[in-house]
PAZAPA-4460 file (N, C-alpha, C; in steps of 0.05 Angstrom, whole numbers, plus 32768, in hexadecimal, padded with zeros to 4 digits):
% residues 283
    n_x    n_y    n_z   ca_x   ca_y   ca_z    c_x    c_y    c_z   seq   type   mol
   800E   7FE7   8001   7FFD   8000   8001   8013   801A   7FFE     1      M     A
   800E   8030   7FF0   801A   8043   7FED   8016   8055   8002     2      S     A
   8029   8063   8011   802D   8077   8023   8027   809A   8017     3      V     A
   8014   80A6   8024   8017   80BD   801B   802B   80CC   801F     4      S     A
   803C   80E1   8012   8050   80EE   801A   8049   8100   8034     5      P     A
   8061   8105   8040   8058   8117   8057   8059   812E   8050     6      P     A
   804B   8146   8068   804A   815F   805B   805C   816C   8070     7      I     A
   806A   817B   8063   8080   818C   8075   807C   81A8   8072     8      I     A
   8081   81B4   8087   8083   81CF   8090   80A4   81D8   8095     9      F     A
   80A9   81F1   808C   80C4   81FB   8091   80BB   821D   809F    10      I     A
   80C5   821B   80B4   80BD   823C   80C3   80D1   8240   80DD    11      H     A
   80D9   825A   80D7   80F1   8268   80E7   80DF   827C   80F9    12      K     A
   80E2   827F   810F   80D7   8295   811E   80B6   8290   812A    13      G     A
   80AA   82A2   8137   808D   8298   8142   807D   829E   8126    14      P     A
   806B   828B   812D   805A   8286   8112   8038   8281   811E    15      C     A
   8027   8298   811D   800C   8294   812B   7FFA   8281   811B    16      H     A
   7FFD   8285   80FE   7FEB   826B   80EA   7FF6   825B   80E2    17      Y     A
   800B   8252   80E8   8012   8234   80E3   8002   821E   80F4    18      L     A
   7FFC   8222   8110   7FEE   820F   811F   7FD8   820E   8110    19      P     A
   7FC8   8221   810C   7FAA   8218   80FE   7FB3   820C   80DD    20      G     A
   7FC8   8210   80D1   7FCB   8201   80B4   7FD5   81E6   80BC    21      N     A
   7FE1   81DF   80CE   7FE5   81C1   80DF   7FCB   81B1   80DD    22      I     A
   7FBB   81C7   80EB   7F9B   81BE   80F9   7F8D   81B3   80E0    23      S     A
   7F93   81C4   80C9   7F87   81C9   80B4   7F8B   81A6   809F    24      H     A
   7FA3   81A9   809D   7FAE   8195   808D   7FA7   8178   80A3    25      V     A
   7FA4   8175   80BC   7FA2   815E   80C7   7F83   815A   80C6    26      R     A
   7F71   816A   80C4   7F55   8167   80C0   7F51   8160   80A5    27      A     A
   7F59   816E   8094   7F5C   8161   8070   7F63   8148   806E    28      R     A
   7F79   8143   8076   7F8A   812C   8071   7F8B   8112   8082    29      F     A
   7F82   8117   809C   7F82   8100   80AA   7F9A   80FA   80B9    30      G     A
   7F9B   80E3   80BE   7FB9   80DA   80CB   7FD6   80DA   80B7    31      P     A
   7FD4   80F3   80AD   7FED   80F9   809C   8008   8105   80B0    32      R     A
   801B   80F7   80A1   8034   80FB   80AD   8037   811D   80AD    33      R     A
   8040   812F   80BE   8043   814A   80BD   8061   8151   80C9    34      I     A
   806E   815D   80BE   808A   8166   80C8   8087   8184   80C8    35      L     A
   8097   818C   80DD   809D   81AF   80DB   80C0   81B1   80E3    36      T     A
   80CB   81BC   80CF   80E8   81BC   80CF   80E8   81E0   80D8    37      L     A
   80EC   81E0   80FD   80E7   81FE   8102   80FA   81FA   8119    38      S     A
   80F5   821A   8129   8108   821F   813E   80F9   8218   815C    39      D     A
   80E5   820E   8156   80CD   8208   8169   80B5   81F4   8166    40      R     A
   80AA   81E4   8178   809E   81CE   8170   807E   81D9   816F    41      P     A
   8072   81CF   815B   8057   81D3   8157   8043   81B7   815B    42      Y     A
   802F   81C2   8166   801B   81A5   816C   8015   8195   8158    43      A     A
   8011   817C   8156   8004   816E   8147   8017   8166   8130    44      D     A
   8034   8170   8133   8047   8164   811B   805D   815F   8128    45      S     A
   806B   8152   8118   8089   8148   8123   8098   8162   8123    46      E     A
   80A8   8164   8138   80BA   817A   8139   80D5   8176   812F    47      W     A
   80E3   817E   8119   80FE   817B   810E   810C   819C   8115    48      V     A
   8119   819B   812A   812B   81B7   8133   813D   81BD   811E    49      P     A
   8139   81D9   8115   814F   81E3   80FF   8168   81E3   8109    50      L     A
   816B   81E0   8123   818D   81E3   8130   8197   81C9   8129    51      K     A
   8183   81B6   811D   8196   8199   8117   819B   8191   80F9    52      T     A
   8192   81AD   80EC   8193   81A8   80D5   81AA   81C0   80C5    53      L     A
   81B6   81B7   80B5   81CF   81CD   80A6   81C8   81D3   8088    54      G     A
   81D7   81E4   8081   81D6   81E9   8066   81F2   81F5   8058    55      S     A
   81FB   81E9   8044   8217   81EC   803B   8214   8206   802A    56      P     A
   81F7   8210   8025   81FC   8224   800D   8202   8242   801C    57      F     A
   8203   8245   803D   8206   825D   8046   821E   8269   803C    58      T     A
   8230   8254   8037   8252   825E   8032   8251   8267   8014    59      A     A
   823B   8266   8003   8240   8269   7FEB   8228   827F   7FE1    60      H     A
   8219   828E   7FF4   8205   8296   7FF3   8211   82B4   7FE9    61      Y     A
   8203   82C3   7FD2   820A   82E0   7FD4   81EE   82EF   7FCF    62      Q     A
   81E9   8303   7FDB   81D0   830C   7FE1   81C4   8321   7FC2    63      H     A
   81B4   8312   7FB5   81AE   8328   7FA1   818F   832E   7FA0    64      L     A
   8185   8331   7FB8   8169   8337   7FBE   8164   8350   7FCA    65      S     A
   814C   835D   7FC9   8144   8373   7FD4   8139   8370   7FF1    66      T     A
   8136   8359   7FFC   812D   8351   8013   8141   8348   8027    67      V     A
   813A   834E   8041   8150   8349   8054   8164   832F   804E    68      D     A
   817C   832F   8058   818B   831B   804C   8185   8301   8058    69      Q     A
   8187   8300   8077   817E   82EC   8088   8168   82DE   807E    70      K     A
   8154   82E9   8075   813A   82E1   8074   8141   82D0   8055    71      F     A
   814E   82DD   8042   8150   82CF   8029   8160   82B9   802C    72      E     A
   8178   82BF   803D   818B   82A5   803E   817C   8288   8045    73      L     A
   8168   8290   805D   815B   827B   8062   814C   8275   8050    74      F     A
   813D   8282   803F   8127   827A   8028   813D   8267   801A    75      C     A
   8157   826A   8012   8166   8257   8004   816C   823B   8013    76      F     A
   817B   823D   802C   8183   822C   803F   8167   8217   8043    77      N     A
   8154   821F   8046   813D   820D   804D   8139   81F7   803C    78      R     A
   8144   81FA   801D   813E   81E1   800D   8158   81C8   801A    79      W     A
   8170   81D5   801F   8185   81C6   8026   817B   81B6   8041    80      F     A
   8174   81CB   8053   8167   81BB   806C   8152   81AA   8064    81      M     A
   8141   81AB   8056   812B   8198   804D   8138   817F   8043    82      L     A
   814B   8186   802E   8156   8166   8024   8164   8156   8041    83      A     A
   8175   8169   804E   817F   8157   8063   816C   8149   8078    84      Q     A
   8154   8159   8081   8143   814C   808E   812E   8136   807E    85      A     A
   812F   8135   8061   8120   811C   805B   813A   8103   8057    86      L     A
   8152   810A   8057   8165   80F7   805B   8168   80E8   8071    87      H     A
   8165   80FB   8089   8160   80F3   80A9   814C   80DF   80AD    88      Q     A
   8130   80E9   80A5   811A   80DC   80A9   8115   80BF   8092    89      H     A
   8128   80BF   807E   8122   80AD   806A   810A   80AF   805A    90      N     A
   8106   80C4   8056   80F1   80D3   8047   80F5   80D5   8029    91      L     A
   80E5   80C8   8019   80E9   80CF   7FF7   80D4   80E6   7FEB    92      T     A
   80BE   80E1   7FE7   80A9   80F6   7FDD   80A3   8104   7FF2    93      Q     A
   809C   811B   7FED   8091   8133   8001   807D   8140   7FF4    94      F     A
   8071   8154   8007   8061   816D   8003   8070   8182   8013    95      I     A
   8078   8194   8004   8082   81AA   8018   8068   81BD   8017    96      H     A
   8068   81CE   8029   8054   81E9   802E   805D   81FB   803A    97      L     A
   805A   8216   802C   8063   8229   8041   804B   8234   8056    98      D     A
   8056   8239   806D   8043   823A   8081   8024   8244   807F    99      S     A
   8024   825E   8068   8011   8268   805F   8002   8259   8047   100      D     A
   8006   8242   803E   7FFE   8236   802A   7FEF   821D   8038   101      C     A
   7FD5   821C   802C   7FBF   8210   8036   7FBB   81F4   801E   102      M     A
   7FBC   81E1   8022   7FB9   81C4   8014   7F9E   81BC   8013   103      L     A
   7F94   81B9   7FFE   7F70   81A5   7FFD   7F70   8192   7FF0   104      F     A
   7F86   8190   7FD9   7F85   8176   7FCC   7FA6   816A   7FC6   105      D     A
   7FAC   8153   7FCD   7FC7   814A   7FCC   7FC9   8136   7FB3   106      D     A
   7FB5   8137   7FA2   7FBD   8128   7F8A   7FCB   813B   7F6E   107      A     A
   7FE8   8136   7F79   7FFE   813C   7F64   8019   8130   7F68   108      F     A
   8022   8127   7F50   8034   8115   7F56   804E   8125   7F66   109      P     A
   805D   810D   7F72   8077   811C   7F81   8091   8110   7F72   110      C     A
   808D   810E   7F56   80A2   8100   7F4A   80B5   8112   7F3D   111      D     A
   80AF   8127   7F40   80C4   8140   7F31   80BE   8157   7F4A   112      K     A
   80CA   816B   7F3F   80CC   8188   7F51   80AD   8196   7F48   113      L     A
   809C   8192   7F58   8083   819E   7F55   8080   81BA   7F60   114      G     A
   8085   81D0   7F48   8086   81EE   7F53   806D   81F9   7F48   115      V     A
   8066   8214   7F58   8056   8222   7F51   805D   823D   7F45   116      V     A
   804F   8244   7F2B   8058   8262   7F23   8039   8271   7F18   117      G     A
   8041   828D   7F14   802B   829A   7F0B   8029   82A0   7EE9   118      D     A
   8022   8292   7EDF   8024   8295   7EBE   801E   82AB   7EB1   119      P     A
   8012   82BD   7EBF   800A   82DC   7EB2   801E   82ED   7EBD   120      T     A
   8034   82E4   7ECC   804B   82F8   7ED5   8061   82F9   7EC1   121      S     A
   8066   8316   7EBD   807D   831C   7EB1   8099   830D   7EB3   122      P     A
   809A   8302   7EC8   80B2   82F6   7ED3   80B3   82D7   7ED8   123      Y     A
   8098   82CC   7ECD   808E   82AD   7ECD   80A9   82A0   7ECB   124      Y     A
   80BC   82A5   7EAE   80CD   8297   7EA5   80E2   8293   7EB7   125      A     A
   80E6   82A8   7ECC   80FB   82A0   7EE7   80F7   829F   7EFA   126      F     A
   80DD   82A4   7EFD   80CE   82A1   7F1B   80BD   8285   7F23   127      T     A
   80C0   826F   7F30   80B2   825B   7F3A   80B3   825B   7F55   128      K     A
   809F   824F   7F67   809C   824C   7F81   809A   8234   7F8C   129      S     A
   80AC   8226   7FA1   80A9   821A   7FB2   8094   8218   7FC7   130      G     A
   8084   822C   7FCB   806C   8230   7FE3   8062   8219   7FE7   131      H     A
   8058   820D   7FCE   8052   81E9   7FCD   805B   81DE   7FBE   132      S     A
   806E   81CF   7FC7   8082   81C1   7FBB   8079   819D   7FB8   133      L     A
   806C   8194   7FA7   806B   8173   7FA2   8082   8169   7F96   134      F     A
   8094   815B   7FA5   80B2   8154   7F96   80BE   8138   7FAB   135      S     A
   80D1   812D   7FAA   80DF   811B   7FB9   80FD   8124   7FBB   136      N     A
   8108   8111   7FCA   8126   8118   7FD0   813C   811D   7FB9   137      R     A
   8133   810B   7FAA   814A   810C   7F95   8148   812B   7F84   138      V     A
   812F   8130   7F79   8128   8145   7F6B   812F   8160   7F7F   139      S     A
   8129   8159   7F98   8135   8174   7FA9   8153   8177   7FA7   140      L     A
   815E   8165   7FA7   817E   815F   7FAA   818B   8167   7F95   141      E     A
   817E   8161   7F7D   8188   8170   7F5B   8180   818D   7F5F   142      K     A
   816D   819C   7F71   816C   81B1   7F6D   817A   81C4   7F84   143      F     A
   8186   81BA   7F96   8193   81BD   7FAC   81B7   81C3   7F97   144      C     A
   81B6   81AF   7F8D   81D4   81B0   7F81   81D3   81C4   7F67   145      Q     A
   81BC   81C6   7F5D   81B8   81DA   7F48   81BE   81F5   7F57   146      F     A
   81B6   8201   7F6B   81B9   8219   7F7D   81D7   821A   7F84   147      M     A
   81E0   8208   7F8C   81F7   8209   7F93   8210   820E   7F82   148      E     A
   820A   8204   7F6D   8218   8206   7F51   8218   8220   7F4A   149      T     A
   8203   822B   7F45   81F8   8249   7F3C   820A   825B   7F49   150      T     A
   820B   8256   7F69   8218   8268   7F76   8237   8263   7F75   151      Y     A
   8242   824F   7F71   825D   8246   7F71   8270   824F   7F56   152      T     A
   825D   8248   7F40   826F   824B   7F27   8268   826B   7F1A   153      H     A
   8283   8273   7F19   8285   828E   7F15   826F   8293   7EF8   154      P     A
   8273   8283   7EEA   8262   8285   7ECB   8243   8288   7ED2   155      E     A
   8234   8275   7EE2   821B   8278   7EE8   8211   828D   7EFD   156      T     A
   8229   8291   7F0E   8226   82A7   7F1F   8220   82C8   7F17   157      L     A
   8233   82C6   7EFF   8230   82DE   7EEE   821A   82E0   7EE1   158      T     A
   820A   82CB   7ED5   81F7   82D1   7ECB   81DD   82D9   7EDB   159      R     A
   81E0   82CE   7EEE   81D1   82CE   7F04   81CC   82F3   7F0C   160      L     A
   81E1   82F6   7F12   81E0   8315   7F1C   81D9   8326   7EFE   161      K     A
   81DF   831C   7EEB   81D7   8325   7ECD   81B7   832A   7ED0   162      H     A
   81AB   830F   7ED5   8190   8312   7ED7   817E   831F   7EE5   163      L     A
   8191   8323   7F00   8189   8336   7F12   8184   8351   7F0D   164      R     A
   819E   835A   7EFB   81A2   8375   7EF7   818D   837F   7EE1   165      A     A
   8186   836F   7ED3   817B   8375   7EB4   815D   836A   7EB7   166      T     A
   8152   835D   7ECB   8137   8352   7EC8   812A   834F   7EE5   167      Q     A
   8139   8341   7EF2   812D   833D   7F0F   812C   8355   7F24   168      M     A
   813D   836B   7F1D   8137   837B   7F2E   811C   8386   7F3C   169      G     A
   810A   8387   7F2D   80F1   8399   7F2E   80DE   8386   7F41   170      P     A
   80E6   8367   7F43   80DA   8356   7F4D   80E6   834A   7F68   171      C     A
   80F9   8358   7F74   8107   8356   7F8D   8120   8349   7F83   172      G     A
   8132   8347   7F70   8143   833E   7F6D   8147   831E   7F67   173      G     A
   815C   8311   7F73   815D   82EE   7F6B   8156   82E2   7F89   174      V     A
   8140   82D4   7F8D   813E   82C2   7FA5   813B   82A6   7F9E   175      T     A
   8136   829B   7FAE   812E   8277   7FA9   811C   8271   7F92   176      D     A
   810A   8281   7F8E   80F7   8281   7F78   8100   8288   7F5F   177      M     A
   8113   8297   7F5C   8122   829F   7F4B   8136   8280   7F3C   178      T     A
   813C   8273   7F4B   814E   825C   7F50   813A   8243   7F43   179      L     A
   8127   823F   7F4D   8110   8230   7F48   810D   8234   7F2F   180      F     A
   810B   8250   7F21   80FE   8259   7F07   8114   824B   7EF4   181      G     A
   8133   8252   7EF9   8146   824E   7EE6   8148   8230   7EE9   182      L     A
   8146   8220   7EFC   8147   8200   7EFF   8131   81FD   7EEA   183      F     A
   8118   8206   7EE7   8105   81F8   7ED4   8105   81FF   7EBA   184      S     A
   8118   8215   7EB7   811F   821A   7E94   8133   820F   7E94   185      A     A
   8148   8201   7E9E   8160   81F6   7E96   8155   81D5   7E9B   186      Q     A
   8147   81CC   7EAA   8143   81B1   7EAC   811E   81AE   7EB1   187      Y     A
   8115   81B8   7E98   80F3   81AC   7E94   80EE   8195   7E99   188      P     A
   80FA   8183   7E90   80EE   8165   7E94   80F0   815B   7EB4   189      D     A
   80FE   816E   7EC3   80FF   8162   7EE4   80EB   8177   7EF0   190      E     A
   80D7   8185   7EE7   80C8   8198   7EF5   80AB   8193   7EEB   191      V     A
   8099   818D   7EFF   807D   8192   7EFB   806E   81AF   7F01   192      R     A
   805E   81B9   7EF5   8053   81D4   7EFC   8038   81CB   7F0D   193      H     A
   802F   81D5   7F22   8018   81D6   7F2E   8003   81EA   7F23   194      Q     A
   800F   8203   7F14   7FFA   8214   7F0D   7FEC   820D   7EF4   195      E     A
   7FFC   81F5   7EEB   7FEC   81EA   7ECE   7FCD   81E0   7ED5   196      D     A
   7FBE   81E5   7EC4   7FA3   81D9   7ECA   7FA0   81C3   7EBE   197      L     A
   7F99   81AE   7ECC   7F94   8191   7ECB   7F7D   8187   7ED8   198      R     A
   7F6D   8177   7EC8   7F50   816F   7ED4   7F45   8182   7EE9   199      D     A
   7F42   819B   7EDD   7F38   81B2   7EEB   7F3D   81B9   7F0D   200      G     A
   7F57   81B4   7F07   7F6B   81BE   7F23   7F83   81C8   7F25   201      I     A
   7F89   81DC   7F2E   7FA4   81E5   7F2F   7FAB   81EB   7F4D   202      C     A
   7FC3   81F7   7F51   7FD0   8206   7F65   7FCB   8224   7F64   203      S     A
   7FC8   8233   7F7E   7FC7   8253   7F83   7FE5   8258   7F83   204      D     A
   7FEB   826B   7F71   8003   8277   7F74   8004   828D   7F8D   205      D     A
   7FF0   82A2   7F8C   7FEE   82B5   7FA2   7FD0   82B8   7FA0   206      N     A
   7FC6   82BB   7FBF   7FA8   82C0   7FBF   7FA4   82E1   7FBA   207      F     A
   7FB9   82F0   7FBB   7FB3   8311   7FB7   7FB6   8316   7F96   208      N     A
   7FBC   8303   7F87   7FC6   8309   7F67   7FAC   82F7   7F57   209      A     A
   7FAD   8302   7F43   7F9B   82F6   7F34   7FA3   82DA   7F25   210      P     A
   7FBB   82DD   7F19   7FC7   82C7   7F0C   7FB4   82B6   7EF4   211      G     A
   7FA2   82C9   7EEE   7F93   82BE   7ED7   7F73   82B1   7EE0   212      G     A
   7F6F   82C5   7EFA   7F59   82B6   7F08   7F4A   82D1   7F15   213      F     A
   7F2A   82D0   7F14   7F1D   82EC   7F1B   7F2A   82EF   7F38   214      Q     A
   7F23   830C   7F37   7F2D   8317   7F52   7F0D   8323   7F62   215      M     A
   7F11   831F   7F87   7EFF   832D   7F8B   7F06   8341   7F9E   216      D     A
   7F0A   835E   7F92   7F19   8370   7FA1   7F37   8369   7F9F   217      G     A
   7F46   8368   7FBD   7F61   8363   7FB5   7F6A   8348   7FBB   218      P     A
   7F55   8330   7FB7   7F5C   8317   7FB9   7F4C   8305   7FA5   219      I     A
   7F55   82EC   7FA2   7F47   82E2   7F8D   7F2E   82D8   7F95   220      K     A
   7F1E   82D7   7F7F   7EFE   82D0   7F85   7EFB   82B4   7F8A   221      K     A
   7EF2   82AC   7FA0   7EF6   8290   7FA3   7ED7   8288   7FB2   222      I     A
   7ECD   826F   7FA8   7EB5   8261   7FB4   7EC3   8249   7FC1   223      V     A
   7EB1   8242   7FD8   7EBE   8227   7FE1   7EA2   8213   7FE3   224      V     A
   7EAC   8200   7FDB   7E9E   81E3   7FD8   7EA1   81CC   7FDE   225      E     A
   7E91   81C2   7FF7   7E9B   81AA   8003   7EB6   81AD   800F   226      S     A
   7EBE   81C9   8017   7ED4   81CC   8026   7EED   81D1   800C   227      G     A
   7EEB   81CE   7FF9   7EFD   81D1   7FE5   7EF8   81ED   7FCF   228      H     A
   7F11   8201   7FD4   7F0E   8219   7FC7   7F0B   8214   7FAA   229      P     A
   7EFD   822A   7F9D   7EFD   822A   7F7E   7F02   824B   7F72   230      Y     A
   7F12   824A   7F61   7F12   8267   7F53   7F04   8268   7F3A   231      G     A
   7F0A   827E   7F2C   7EF8   8282   7F0A   7F0F   828C   7EFC   232      F     A
   7F16   8283   7EE6   7F25   828A   7ED0   7F1E   82A5   7ECB   233      L     A
   7F30   82B9   7EC3   7F28   82D1   7EBD   7F21   82D3   7E9C   234      E     A
   7F2C   82C5   7E91   7F20   82C5   7E6F   7F08   82B7   7E70   235      K     A
   7F00   82A5   7E7B   7EEC   8291   7E74   7ECF   8290   7E8A   236      T     A
   7EDC   8294   7EA6   7ED1   8292   7EB9   7EC8   8276   7EC4   237      G     A
   7ED7   8264   7EB9   7ECE   8243   7EC0   7EDF   8245   7EDD   238      E     A
   7ECC   8231   7EE8   7ED3   8231   7F06   7EEB   821E   7F06   239      K     A
   7F00   8219   7F16   7F18   8210   7F1D   7F1D   8206   7F3A   240      I     A
   7F25   81F0   7F40   7F25   81E5   7F5F   7F49   81EC   7F62   241      R     A
   7F4A   81FB   7F78   7F63   81FD   7F7E   7F70   81E5   7F8C   242      F     A
   7F88   81DB   7F8A   7F95   81C7   7F9C   7FA0   81D6   7FB5   243      R     A
   7FAA   81EA   7FAF   7FB2   81F6   7FC6   7FAA   821B   7FC8   244      T     A
   7FAC   8228   7FE3   7FA8   8247   7FDD   7FBD   8252   7FED   245      L     A
   7FCF   8261   7FE0   7FE6   826F   7FEE   7FDB   8287   7FF8   246      H     A
   7FDD   828E   8014   7FD4   82A5   8023   7FEC   82B9   8021   247      F     A
   7FF9   82C0   800E   800D   82D3   8012   8009   82EE   8023   248      Q     A
   8020   82F6   802E   801B   830F   803A   7FFF   8318   804A   249      G     A
   7FF3   8329   8044   7FE2   8334   8052   7FC5   8320   8050   250      S     A
   7FC7   8308   8040   7FAE   82F8   803D   7FB0   82E7   8055   251      A     A
   7FC8   82E5   8064   7FCA   82D0   807C   7FB0   82D0   8090   252      K     A
   7FA1   82E6   8094   7F90   82E4   80A6   7F77   82D6   809F   253      P     A
   7F6F   82D2   8086   7F5F   82C3   8075   7F60   82A7   8076   254      L     A
   7F74   82A2   807C   7F75   827E   8080   7F6B   826C   8090   255      M     A
   7F5E   8276   80A9   7F4B   8268   80BC   7F2E   8269   80AC   256      S     A
   7F2B   8275   8098   7F10   8274   8088   7F0E   8261   807C   257      R     A
   7F23   8253   8073   7F23   823A   8061   7F30   8226   806D   258      F     A
   7F34   8226   808D   7F3C   820B   8097   7F28   81F8   809A   259      S     A
   7F2C   81E0   809A   7F21   81C0   80A3   7F28   81C4   80BD   260      W     A
   7F38   81CE   80C9   7F3B   81C7   80E4   7F33   81D8   80F7   261      G     A
   7F44   81DE   810B   7F40   81ED   8123   7F4A   8209   811D   262      D     A
   7F43   8223   811D   7F21   8226   8120   7F16   821B   8105   263      P     A
   7EFE   820C   8107   7EEF   8203   80F1   7EEA   8212   80DC   264      P     A
   7EE8   820A   80C0   7EE4   8219   80AA   7EC2   8223   80AE   265      A     A
   7EC3   823C   80A9   7EA2   824B   80A8   7E94   823F   808E   266      L     A
   7E78   823A   808E   7E6E   8232   8078   7E67   824B   8063   267      P     A
   7E71   8246   804F   7E73   825C   803C   7E65   8252   8020   268      V     A
   7E54   825F   8014   7E4A   8264   8000   7E49   8279   7FED   269      R     A
   7E4E   827A   7FD4   7E57   8295   7FC4   7E70   829D   7FC6   270      G     A
   7E79   82B4   7FB5   7E90   82BF   7FBA   7E97   82CC   7FD4   271      P     A
   7EAA   82CE   7FE0   7EB3   82D1   7FF7   7EB2   82F1   7FF7   272      L     A
   7E9A   82FA   7FF7   7EA2   831B   7FFC   7EA9   8321   801E   273      H     A
   7EA4   8311   8029   7EAE   831E   8047   7EC7   8317   804B   274      F     A
   7EDA   8308   803A   7EF8   830A   803C   7F04   8326   8033   275      L     A
   7EF4   8331   8020   7EFC   834F   8013   7EF6   835F   8027   276      R     A
   7EE5   8358   8039   7EE1   8372   8051   7EEE   836A   806B   277      K     A
   7EFA   8352   806D   7F0A   834A   8080   7F27   8354   8075   278      L     A
   7F2E   835A   805C   7F4A   835F   8056   7F50   837D   805B   279      W     A
   7F36   838C   8051   7F33   83A7   8052   7F36   83B1   806E   280      R     A
   7F2A   83A7   8084   7F29   83A9   809E   7F45   83A4   80AC   281      F     A
   7F55   8396   80A1   7F6D   8393   80AA   7F87   83A5   80A4   282      G     A
   7F76   83B5   808E   7F8A   83C7   807F   7F82   83E7   8086   283      H     A
***
């Protein structure tokens, strides 16, 4: 009998919304193995202390981003830490979720590097995200090797700096998302794209951005049916089920409205106009 891949969160620092997300995963997927790679334990998940994990990438990193250097370095290092944790716990396939990414459907292959992007973004060719990453240890280790090679070889590092200077500056410079994008372009056969619409379902890149879907004010227009979120394509109005919802930035307070766990999900019918009101109240 096949075993469902574990769901893994990586977080550093206090996080008030991660416990609710863990509760949601537990309620939605039952006795599923959940791990948190963090600097503190979280209830109902296996704790893997960050201090027990390391990353060789720190010695090679050069800061080419506009965000805080320590934060950006951790975004890179987490993938090396995850690879190490997979080895320590003898895990092969896995589903990684950012703390603000909620999972509603896990039926997606883990045989490659399953990333997410916004196909409507002008930076789509260079930017993919691992906020929901369906993958396996071998694919992740290939990606980690790619990152290390990119930063240690003068030729590839020069190309990365040129990319930052000519194209990536307006979107925050070079991040781990840039490396996911470059890996996807160089090794397309090693990657799956969760944003691709298949059988009426896809993954959400950013709850605050259209990405080809209709908006309801500052957030995506969403309906919930039987606990599953649906959006509407901007061009055709077709209803599409979301595998994940990514509550980036200011959308985090809305996570509890979709949770299967504690606090319980509210009964929702029709477009979520109350979410728009909640967003405005918080700003």
